[in-house]
PyMOL Python script that loads the backbone (N, CA, C, O; Angstrom):
from pymol import cmd

cmd.read_pdbstr("""\
ATOM      1  N   MET A   1       0.790  -1.363   0.023  1.00  0.00           N
ATOM      2  CA  MET A   1       0.106   0.029   0.044  1.00  0.00           C
ATOM      3  C   MET A   1       0.883   1.393  -0.050  1.00  0.00           C
ATOM      4  O   MET A   1       0.606   2.357  -0.764  1.00  0.00           O
ATOM      5  N   LYS A   2       1.934   1.245   0.851  1.00  0.00           N
ATOM      6  CA  LYS A   2       2.816   2.433   0.815  1.00  0.00           C
ATOM      7  C   LYS A   2       3.572   2.555  -0.601  1.00  0.00           C
ATOM      8  O   LYS A   2       3.929   3.661  -1.007  1.00  0.00           O
ATOM      9  N   LYS A   3       3.792   1.432  -1.303  1.00  0.00           N
ATOM     10  CA  LYS A   3       4.450   1.705  -2.590  1.00  0.00           C
ATOM     11  C   LYS A   3       3.545   2.398  -3.569  1.00  0.00           C
ATOM     12  O   LYS A   3       3.979   3.191  -4.405  1.00  0.00           O
ATOM     13  N   VAL A   4       2.187   2.057  -3.436  1.00  0.00           N
ATOM     14  CA  VAL A   4       1.226   2.522  -4.367  1.00  0.00           C
ATOM     15  C   VAL A   4       1.110   4.059  -4.145  1.00  0.00           C
ATOM     16  O   VAL A   4       1.147   4.864  -5.075  1.00  0.00           O
ATOM     17  N   ILE A   5       0.973   4.381  -2.902  1.00  0.00           N
ATOM     18  CA  ILE A   5       1.048   5.882  -2.576  1.00  0.00           C
ATOM     19  C   ILE A   5       2.197   6.553  -3.023  1.00  0.00           C
ATOM     20  O   ILE A   5       2.084   7.564  -3.716  1.00  0.00           O
ATOM     21  N   THR A   6       3.301   6.095  -2.698  1.00  0.00           N
ATOM     22  CA  THR A   6       4.538   6.692  -3.138  1.00  0.00           C
ATOM     23  C   THR A   6       4.664   6.748  -4.513  1.00  0.00           C
ATOM     24  O   THR A   6       5.122   7.790  -4.983  1.00  0.00           O
ATOM     25  N   VAL A   7       4.346   5.819  -5.282  1.00  0.00           N
ATOM     26  CA  VAL A   7       4.323   5.883  -6.842  1.00  0.00           C
ATOM     27  C   VAL A   7       3.387   6.954  -7.391  1.00  0.00           C
ATOM     28  O   VAL A   7       3.631   7.608  -8.405  1.00  0.00           O
ATOM     29  N   SER A   8       2.231   7.087  -6.592  1.00  0.00           N
ATOM     30  CA  SER A   8       1.212   7.988  -7.062  1.00  0.00           C
ATOM     31  C   SER A   8       1.569   9.371  -6.873  1.00  0.00           C
ATOM     32  O   SER A   8       1.286  10.254  -7.683  1.00  0.00           O
ATOM     33  N   VAL A   9       2.225   9.558  -5.743  1.00  0.00           N
ATOM     34  CA  VAL A   9       2.717  10.887  -5.377  1.00  0.00           C
ATOM     35  C   VAL A   9       3.786  11.359  -6.398  1.00  0.00           C
ATOM     36  O   VAL A   9       3.726  12.455  -6.956  1.00  0.00           O
ATOM     37  N   VAL A  10       4.729  10.486  -6.590  1.00  0.00           N
ATOM     38  CA  VAL A  10       5.954  10.799  -7.536  1.00  0.00           C
ATOM     39  C   VAL A  10       5.329  11.123  -9.007  1.00  0.00           C
ATOM     40  O   VAL A  10       5.730  12.099  -9.641  1.00  0.00           O
ATOM     41  N   LEU A  11       4.298  10.227  -9.526  1.00  0.00           N
ATOM     42  CA  LEU A  11       3.741  10.536 -10.747  1.00  0.00           C
ATOM     43  C   LEU A  11       3.017  11.782 -10.838  1.00  0.00           C
ATOM     44  O   LEU A  11       3.112  12.483 -11.845  1.00  0.00           O
ATOM     45  N   PHE A  12       2.259  12.122  -9.790  1.00  0.00           N
ATOM     46  CA  PHE A  12       1.614  13.363  -9.625  1.00  0.00           C
ATOM     47  C   PHE A  12       2.425  14.575  -9.652  1.00  0.00           C
ATOM     48  O   PHE A  12       1.991  15.595 -10.188  1.00  0.00           O
ATOM     49  N   GLY A  13       3.673  14.522  -9.060  1.00  0.00           N
ATOM     50  CA  GLY A  13       4.749  15.594  -8.818  1.00  0.00           C
ATOM     51  C   GLY A  13       5.252  15.727 -10.232  1.00  0.00           C
ATOM     52  O   GLY A  13       5.444  16.863 -10.666  1.00  0.00           O
ATOM     53  N   VAL A  14       5.494  14.633 -11.024  1.00  0.00           N
ATOM     54  CA  VAL A  14       6.118  14.760 -12.358  1.00  0.00           C
ATOM     55  C   VAL A  14       5.188  15.229 -13.406  1.00  0.00           C
ATOM     56  O   VAL A  14       5.588  15.883 -14.370  1.00  0.00           O
ATOM     57  N   ALA A  15       3.975  14.909 -13.231  1.00  0.00           N
ATOM     58  CA  ALA A  15       2.909  15.616 -14.249  1.00  0.00           C
ATOM     59  C   ALA A  15       2.834  17.127 -13.941  1.00  0.00           C
ATOM     60  O   ALA A  15       2.896  17.993 -14.813  1.00  0.00           O
ATOM     61  N   ALA A  16       2.696  17.360 -12.633  1.00  0.00           N
ATOM     62  CA  ALA A  16       2.577  18.732 -12.227  1.00  0.00           C
ATOM     63  C   ALA A  16       3.776  19.647 -12.674  1.00  0.00           C
ATOM     64  O   ALA A  16       3.541  20.744 -13.181  1.00  0.00           O
ATOM     65  N   MET A  17       5.012  19.212 -12.494  1.00  0.00           N
ATOM     66  CA  MET A  17       6.224  19.864 -13.020  1.00  0.00           C
ATOM     67  C   MET A  17       6.215  20.028 -14.557  1.00  0.00           C
ATOM     68  O   MET A  17       6.586  21.080 -15.077  1.00  0.00           O
ATOM     69  N   SER A  18       5.807  19.022 -15.234  1.00  0.00           N
ATOM     70  CA  SER A  18       5.993  19.031 -16.666  1.00  0.00           C
ATOM     71  C   SER A  18       4.853  20.064 -17.305  1.00  0.00           C
ATOM     72  O   SER A  18       5.054  20.788 -18.279  1.00  0.00           O
ATOM     73  N   SER A  19       3.620  19.976 -16.552  1.00  0.00           N
ATOM     74  CA  SER A  19       2.642  20.923 -17.122  1.00  0.00           C
ATOM     75  C   SER A  19       3.044  22.425 -16.833  1.00  0.00           C
ATOM     76  O   SER A  19       2.806  23.331 -17.632  1.00  0.00           O
ATOM     77  N   GLY A  20       3.695  22.609 -15.578  1.00  0.00           N
ATOM     78  CA  GLY A  20       4.025  23.884 -15.306  1.00  0.00           C
ATOM     79  C   GLY A  20       5.235  24.422 -16.365  1.00  0.00           C
ATOM     80  O   GLY A  20       5.217  25.549 -16.861  1.00  0.00           O
ATOM     81  N   ALA A  21       6.112  23.580 -16.577  1.00  0.00           N
ATOM     82  CA  ALA A  21       7.231  23.842 -17.521  1.00  0.00           C
ATOM     83  C   ALA A  21       6.598  24.265 -18.985  1.00  0.00           C
ATOM     84  O   ALA A  21       6.930  25.269 -19.615  1.00  0.00           O
ATOM     85  N   HIS A  22       5.749  23.422 -19.338  1.00  0.00           N
ATOM     86  CA  HIS A  22       5.128  23.792 -20.821  1.00  0.00           C
ATOM     87  C   HIS A  22       4.408  24.924 -20.725  1.00  0.00           C
ATOM     88  O   HIS A  22       4.495  25.643 -21.720  1.00  0.00           O
ATOM     89  N   ALA A  23       3.628  25.374 -19.728  1.00  0.00           N
ATOM     90  CA  ALA A  23       2.966  26.630 -19.677  1.00  0.00           C
ATOM     91  C   ALA A  23       3.982  27.674 -19.551  1.00  0.00           C
ATOM     92  O   ALA A  23       3.685  28.775 -20.013  1.00  0.00           O
ATOM     93  N   ALA A  24       5.144  27.521 -19.001  1.00  0.00           N
ATOM     94  CA  ALA A  24       6.193  28.676 -18.933  1.00  0.00           C
ATOM     95  C   ALA A  24       6.877  28.761 -20.334  1.00  0.00           C
ATOM     96  O   ALA A  24       7.348  29.828 -20.725  1.00  0.00           O
ATOM     97  N   GLU A  25       6.922  27.684 -21.045  1.00  0.00           N
ATOM     98  CA  GLU A  25       7.500  27.748 -22.350  1.00  0.00           C
ATOM     99  C   GLU A  25       6.721  28.403 -23.315  1.00  0.00           C
ATOM    100  O   GLU A  25       7.207  29.216 -24.102  1.00  0.00           O
ATOM    101  N   GLN A  26       5.247  28.013 -23.289  1.00  0.00           N
ATOM    102  CA  GLN A  26       4.331  28.826 -24.184  1.00  0.00           C
ATOM    103  C   GLN A  26       4.447  30.217 -23.948  1.00  0.00           C
ATOM    104  O   GLN A  26       4.479  30.979 -24.914  1.00  0.00           O
ATOM    105  N   GLN A  27       4.516  30.662 -22.750  1.00  0.00           N
ATOM    106  CA  GLN A  27       4.544  32.086 -22.389  1.00  0.00           C
ATOM    107  C   GLN A  27       5.832  32.707 -22.862  1.00  0.00           C
ATOM    108  O   GLN A  27       5.785  33.814 -23.398  1.00  0.00           O
ATOM    109  N   ALA A  28       6.839  32.157 -22.724  1.00  0.00           N
ATOM    110  CA  ALA A  28       8.151  32.655 -23.357  1.00  0.00           C
ATOM    111  C   ALA A  28       8.170  32.744 -24.761  1.00  0.00           C
ATOM    112  O   ALA A  28       8.798  33.643 -25.320  1.00  0.00           O
ATOM    113  N   THR A  29       7.507  31.852 -25.408  1.00  0.00           N
ATOM    114  CA  THR A  29       7.449  31.620 -26.897  1.00  0.00           C
ATOM    115  C   THR A  29       6.529  32.915 -27.261  1.00  0.00           C
ATOM    116  O   THR A  29       6.966  33.732 -28.071  1.00  0.00           O
ATOM    117  N   ALA A  30       5.303  33.090 -26.681  1.00  0.00           N
ATOM    118  CA  ALA A  30       4.409  34.076 -27.014  1.00  0.00           C
ATOM    119  C   ALA A  30       5.193  35.583 -26.991  1.00  0.00           C
ATOM    120  O   ALA A  30       4.930  36.433 -27.841  1.00  0.00           O
ATOM    121  N   GLU A  31       6.009  35.767 -26.108  1.00  0.00           N
ATOM    122  CA  GLU A  31       6.625  36.966 -25.883  1.00  0.00           C
ATOM    123  C   GLU A  31       7.752  37.244 -26.843  1.00  0.00           C
ATOM    124  O   GLU A  31       8.087  38.416 -27.013  1.00  0.00           O
ATOM    125  N   ARG A  32       8.356  36.289 -27.476  1.00  0.00           N
ATOM    126  CA  ARG A  32       9.492  36.437 -28.418  1.00  0.00           C
ATOM    127  C   ARG A  32       8.955  36.974 -29.704  1.00  0.00           C
ATOM    128  O   ARG A  32       7.842  36.605 -30.079  1.00  0.00           O
ATOM    129  N   PRO A  33       9.718  37.887 -30.467  1.00  0.00           N
ATOM    130  CA  PRO A  33       9.222  38.309 -31.592  1.00  0.00           C
ATOM    131  C   PRO A  33       9.502  37.210 -32.847  1.00  0.00           C
ATOM    132  O   PRO A  33      10.414  36.386 -32.778  1.00  0.00           O
ATOM    133  N   ASN A  34       8.780  37.292 -33.760  1.00  0.00           N
ATOM    134  CA  ASN A  34       8.997  36.362 -34.951  1.00  0.00           C
ATOM    135  C   ASN A  34       9.970  36.994 -35.811  1.00  0.00           C
ATOM    136  O   ASN A  34       9.723  38.055 -36.384  1.00  0.00           O
ATOM    137  N   VAL A  35      11.167  36.326 -35.930  1.00  0.00           N
ATOM    138  CA  VAL A  35      12.243  36.847 -36.758  1.00  0.00           C
ATOM    139  C   VAL A  35      12.738  35.738 -37.721  1.00  0.00           C
ATOM    140  O   VAL A  35      12.957  34.597 -37.314  1.00  0.00           O
ATOM    141  N   VAL A  36      12.914  36.126 -39.062  1.00  0.00           N
ATOM    142  CA  VAL A  36      13.410  35.192 -39.927  1.00  0.00           C
ATOM    143  C   VAL A  36      14.731  35.806 -40.493  1.00  0.00           C
ATOM    144  O   VAL A  36      14.732  36.897 -41.061  1.00  0.00           O
ATOM    145  N   PHE A  37      15.799  35.090 -40.319  1.00  0.00           N
ATOM    146  CA  PHE A  37      17.147  35.506 -40.834  1.00  0.00           C
ATOM    147  C   PHE A  37      17.493  34.682 -42.002  1.00  0.00           C
ATOM    148  O   PHE A  37      17.577  33.459 -41.897  1.00  0.00           O
ATOM    149  N   ILE A  38      17.697  35.296 -43.101  1.00  0.00           N
ATOM    150  CA  ILE A  38      18.072  34.468 -44.331  1.00  0.00           C
ATOM    151  C   ILE A  38      19.519  34.959 -44.815  1.00  0.00           C
ATOM    152  O   ILE A  38      19.748  36.107 -45.198  1.00  0.00           O
ATOM    153  N   LEU A  39      20.416  33.979 -44.746  1.00  0.00           N
ATOM    154  CA  LEU A  39      21.852  34.236 -45.104  1.00  0.00           C
ATOM    155  C   LEU A  39      22.025  33.620 -46.678  1.00  0.00           C
ATOM    156  O   LEU A  39      21.770  32.450 -46.964  1.00  0.00           O
ATOM    157  N   SER A  40      22.432  34.473 -47.482  1.00  0.00           N
ATOM    158  CA  SER A  40      22.820  34.094 -48.836  1.00  0.00           C
ATOM    159  C   SER A  40      24.213  34.691 -49.124  1.00  0.00           C
ATOM    160  O   SER A  40      24.459  35.894 -49.219  1.00  0.00           O
ATOM    161  N   ASP A  41      25.051  33.716 -49.244  1.00  0.00           N
ATOM    162  CA  ASP A  41      26.409  33.867 -49.433  1.00  0.00           C
ATOM    163  C   ASP A  41      26.840  33.991 -50.967  1.00  0.00           C
ATOM    164  O   ASP A  41      26.334  33.294 -51.846  1.00  0.00           O
ATOM    165  N   ASP A  42      27.848  34.973 -51.200  1.00  0.00           N
ATOM    166  CA  ASP A  42      28.496  35.037 -52.500  1.00  0.00           C
ATOM    167  C   ASP A  42      27.608  35.680 -53.520  1.00  0.00           C
ATOM    168  O   ASP A  42      27.889  35.434 -54.693  1.00  0.00           O
ATOM    169  N   GLN A  43      26.652  36.410 -53.296  1.00  0.00           N
ATOM    170  CA  GLN A  43      25.862  37.346 -54.189  1.00  0.00           C
ATOM    171  C   GLN A  43      26.104  38.784 -53.998  1.00  0.00           C
ATOM    172  O   GLN A  43      26.498  39.266 -52.936  1.00  0.00           O
ATOM    173  N   GLY A  44      25.862  39.425 -55.029  1.00  0.00           N
ATOM    174  CA  GLY A  44      25.936  40.831 -55.037  1.00  0.00           C
ATOM    175  C   GLY A  44      24.591  41.278 -54.683  1.00  0.00           C
ATOM    176  O   GLY A  44      23.653  40.484 -54.599  1.00  0.00           O
ATOM    177  N   TRP A  45      24.461  42.704 -54.446  1.00  0.00           N
ATOM    178  CA  TRP A  45      23.137  43.281 -54.026  1.00  0.00           C
ATOM    179  C   TRP A  45      22.087  43.366 -55.123  1.00  0.00           C
ATOM    180  O   TRP A  45      20.959  43.802 -54.897  1.00  0.00           O
ATOM    181  N   GLY A  46      22.492  42.930 -56.340  1.00  0.00           N
ATOM    182  CA  GLY A  46      21.481  42.918 -57.477  1.00  0.00           C
ATOM    183  C   GLY A  46      21.280  41.375 -58.130  1.00  0.00           C
ATOM    184  O   GLY A  46      20.630  41.142 -59.149  1.00  0.00           O
ATOM    185  N   ASP A  47      21.916  40.476 -57.391  1.00  0.00           N
ATOM    186  CA  ASP A  47      21.847  39.084 -57.959  1.00  0.00           C
ATOM    187  C   ASP A  47      20.558  38.318 -57.550  1.00  0.00           C
ATOM    188  O   ASP A  47      20.598  37.108 -57.327  1.00  0.00           O
ATOM    189  N   TYR A  48      19.475  39.006 -57.460  1.00  0.00           N
ATOM    190  CA  TYR A  48      18.116  38.367 -57.122  1.00  0.00           C
ATOM    191  C   TYR A  48      17.196  38.829 -58.072  1.00  0.00           C
ATOM    192  O   TYR A  48      17.410  39.889 -58.661  1.00  0.00           O
ATOM    193  N   GLY A  49      16.010  38.033 -58.331  1.00  0.00           N
ATOM    194  CA  GLY A  49      14.965  38.586 -59.048  1.00  0.00           C
ATOM    195  C   GLY A  49      14.299  39.904 -58.712  1.00  0.00           C
ATOM    196  O   GLY A  49      14.030  40.798 -59.515  1.00  0.00           O
ATOM    197  N   PHE A  50      14.052  39.892 -57.300  1.00  0.00           N
ATOM    198  CA  PHE A  50      13.387  41.085 -56.928  1.00  0.00           C
ATOM    199  C   PHE A  50      14.258  42.384 -56.942  1.00  0.00           C
ATOM    200  O   PHE A  50      13.733  43.487 -56.789  1.00  0.00           O
ATOM    201  N   MET A  51      15.491  42.238 -57.113  1.00  0.00           N
ATOM    202  CA  MET A  51      16.357  43.357 -57.235  1.00  0.00           C
ATOM    203  C   MET A  51      16.503  43.801 -58.664  1.00  0.00           C
ATOM    204  O   MET A  51      17.179  44.787 -58.959  1.00  0.00           O
ATOM    205  N   GLY A  52      15.814  43.007 -59.624  1.00  0.00           N
ATOM    206  CA  GLY A  52      15.965  43.416 -60.990  1.00  0.00           C
ATOM    207  C   GLY A  52      16.880  42.644 -61.913  1.00  0.00           C
ATOM    208  O   GLY A  52      17.075  43.045 -63.061  1.00  0.00           O
ATOM    209  N   HIS A  53      17.457  41.528 -61.434  1.00  0.00           N
ATOM    210  CA  HIS A  53      18.484  40.818 -62.216  1.00  0.00           C
ATOM    211  C   HIS A  53      17.782  40.442 -63.568  1.00  0.00           C
ATOM    212  O   HIS A  53      16.595  40.119 -63.538  1.00  0.00           O
ATOM    213  N   PRO A  54      18.402  40.469 -64.632  1.00  0.00           N
ATOM    214  CA  PRO A  54      17.630  40.025 -66.010  1.00  0.00           C
ATOM    215  C   PRO A  54      17.589  38.463 -66.108  1.00  0.00           C
ATOM    216  O   PRO A  54      16.700  37.874 -66.724  1.00  0.00           O
ATOM    217  N   HIS A  55      18.484  37.916 -65.539  1.00  0.00           N
ATOM    218  CA  HIS A  55      18.585  36.393 -65.740  1.00  0.00           C
ATOM    219  C   HIS A  55      18.190  35.366 -64.511  1.00  0.00           C
ATOM    220  O   HIS A  55      17.480  34.362 -64.576  1.00  0.00           O
ATOM    221  N   LEU A  56      18.783  35.857 -63.516  1.00  0.00           N
ATOM    222  CA  LEU A  56      18.537  35.001 -62.306  1.00  0.00           C
ATOM    223  C   LEU A  56      16.972  34.977 -61.825  1.00  0.00           C
ATOM    224  O   LEU A  56      16.250  35.974 -61.835  1.00  0.00           O
ATOM    225  N   GLU A  57      16.620  33.839 -61.457  1.00  0.00           N
ATOM    226  CA  GLU A  57      15.148  33.657 -61.076  1.00  0.00           C
ATOM    227  C   GLU A  57      15.118  33.086 -59.716  1.00  0.00           C
ATOM    228  O   GLU A  57      15.516  31.937 -59.528  1.00  0.00           O
ATOM    229  N   THR A  58      14.614  33.910 -58.640  1.00  0.00           N
ATOM    230  CA  THR A  58      14.433  33.564 -57.316  1.00  0.00           C
ATOM    231  C   THR A  58      13.036  33.658 -56.947  1.00  0.00           C
ATOM    232  O   THR A  58      12.732  34.552 -56.157  1.00  0.00           O
ATOM    233  N   PRO A  59      12.163  32.910 -57.372  1.00  0.00           N
ATOM    234  CA  PRO A  59      10.585  33.115 -57.135  1.00  0.00           C
ATOM    235  C   PRO A  59      10.243  33.060 -55.692  1.00  0.00           C
ATOM    236  O   PRO A  59       9.380  33.796 -55.213  1.00  0.00           O
ATOM    237  N   ASN A  60      10.930  32.172 -54.976  1.00  0.00           N
ATOM    238  CA  ASN A  60      10.441  32.307 -53.376  1.00  0.00           C
ATOM    239  C   ASN A  60      11.007  33.494 -52.705  1.00  0.00           C
ATOM    240  O   ASN A  60      10.356  34.101 -51.854  1.00  0.00           O
ATOM    241  N   LEU A  61      12.299  33.876 -53.088  1.00  0.00           N
ATOM    242  CA  LEU A  61      12.646  35.227 -52.473  1.00  0.00           C
ATOM    243  C   LEU A  61      11.828  36.342 -52.919  1.00  0.00           C
ATOM    244  O   LEU A  61      11.394  37.197 -52.148  1.00  0.00           O
ATOM    245  N   ASP A  62      11.591  36.322 -54.361  1.00  0.00           N
ATOM    246  CA  ASP A  62      10.703  37.365 -54.798  1.00  0.00           C
ATOM    247  C   ASP A  62       9.327  37.510 -54.147  1.00  0.00           C
ATOM    248  O   ASP A  62       8.862  38.626 -53.912  1.00  0.00           O
ATOM    249  N   ARG A  63       8.655  36.339 -53.846  1.00  0.00           N
ATOM    250  CA  ARG A  63       7.274  36.347 -53.247  1.00  0.00           C
ATOM    251  C   ARG A  63       7.667  36.846 -51.695  1.00  0.00           C
ATOM    252  O   ARG A  63       6.945  37.704 -51.188  1.00  0.00           O
ATOM    253  N   LEU A  64       8.585  36.420 -51.083  1.00  0.00           N
ATOM    254  CA  LEU A  64       8.861  36.870 -49.579  1.00  0.00           C
ATOM    255  C   LEU A  64       9.160  38.426 -49.687  1.00  0.00           C
ATOM    256  O   LEU A  64       8.643  39.166 -48.850  1.00  0.00           O
ATOM    257  N   ALA A  65       9.929  38.925 -50.627  1.00  0.00           N
ATOM    258  CA  ALA A  65      10.280  40.304 -50.662  1.00  0.00           C
ATOM    259  C   ALA A  65       8.995  41.247 -51.060  1.00  0.00           C
ATOM    260  O   ALA A  65       8.935  42.396 -50.621  1.00  0.00           O
ATOM    261  N   SER A  66       7.978  40.717 -51.904  1.00  0.00           N
ATOM    262  CA  SER A  66       6.889  41.456 -52.121  1.00  0.00           C
ATOM    263  C   SER A  66       5.871  41.320 -51.043  1.00  0.00           C
ATOM    264  O   SER A  66       5.012  42.199 -50.979  1.00  0.00           O
ATOM    265  N   ALA A  67       5.848  40.372 -50.215  1.00  0.00           N
ATOM    266  CA  ALA A  67       4.912  40.255 -48.867  1.00  0.00           C
ATOM    267  C   ALA A  67       5.467  41.042 -47.786  1.00  0.00           C
ATOM    268  O   ALA A  67       4.702  41.495 -46.933  1.00  0.00           O
ATOM    269  N   GLY A  68       6.852  41.280 -47.720  1.00  0.00           N
ATOM    270  CA  GLY A  68       7.477  41.824 -46.610  1.00  0.00           C
ATOM    271  C   GLY A  68       7.434  43.240 -46.715  1.00  0.00           C
ATOM    272  O   GLY A  68       7.933  43.940 -45.834  1.00  0.00           O
TER     273      GLY A  68
END
""", "prot")
cmd.dss("prot")
cmd.show_as("cartoon", "prot")
cmd.util.cbc("prot")
cmd.orient("prot")
């Protein structure tokens, strides 16, 4: 009987701690700004479609640039 009570108390404690940690994580996530950092190496300032390059096609970056 003591083992059942001990196991129950331990499991309840673990469940309480994990739910508290999850709530704190959600609150911290909600307070952080949404930031996307895109690094593209070895291009000049005009080497993208949205910057007017006549031959290079960058459709995903073009769409991101037009929405941003």
